[in-house]
N, C-alpha and C positions, 0 to 999 in steps of 0.2 A: 174710576177703572179701576183706581187701587185695591179696594174692596174685593173685586172680582178677581184680581190677581193675587192676592193674598189665600183665597180659598185654595184649599188641598183638595178638591174635588175634582175630577175630571171635565163633570159634565154641569153646566148649572142654566136653569130652567128661569128665564126674567118674562113677565107677561105684564104687559103695559100698553097706553096710548100708541097709535099709528105714530104720531110725530117723534116720540120718544124715542120710538125703535129705529127711525130715521137717523135721528142724532146720536144713538148709541151704535147704527151699524156704521156710521163717518167716524165714530172714536176707535170705533174695532178694527176697521180699515187703518188708521192712521198707528195702532198699535200691531200691525204685522199678521191681522186676522183675514180670512178669506170667507165670503158667502154672499148674498143675495145682492145685486147691484141694483136697485130700486129708486126711483124718485118718489114713491108713494108705498107704505105700509099700510094694513089694516089692523084696527085695533084687535090685538091678541093674536095676530098672523104668525103662524111656525116660520123662524129663520133660524137658519144653521150656520154657525160661524166656528172656523177651525184656524189654527195660528198656520202660518205657511199659505203658498199659492195651492188653490183647489185643482183636483187631479181631474 
């Protein structure tokens, strides 16, 4: 997660396996990001996570 937070870009694209996306989503939630709350992600699935609660 540190490499993501250190980036100065506003948006970051990560393409990965469904299981890694699940693990990443859980870590993003722990870090205060909000997005899709799913039990299963497809490989390469588009998910948007934003800092703070979803509107």
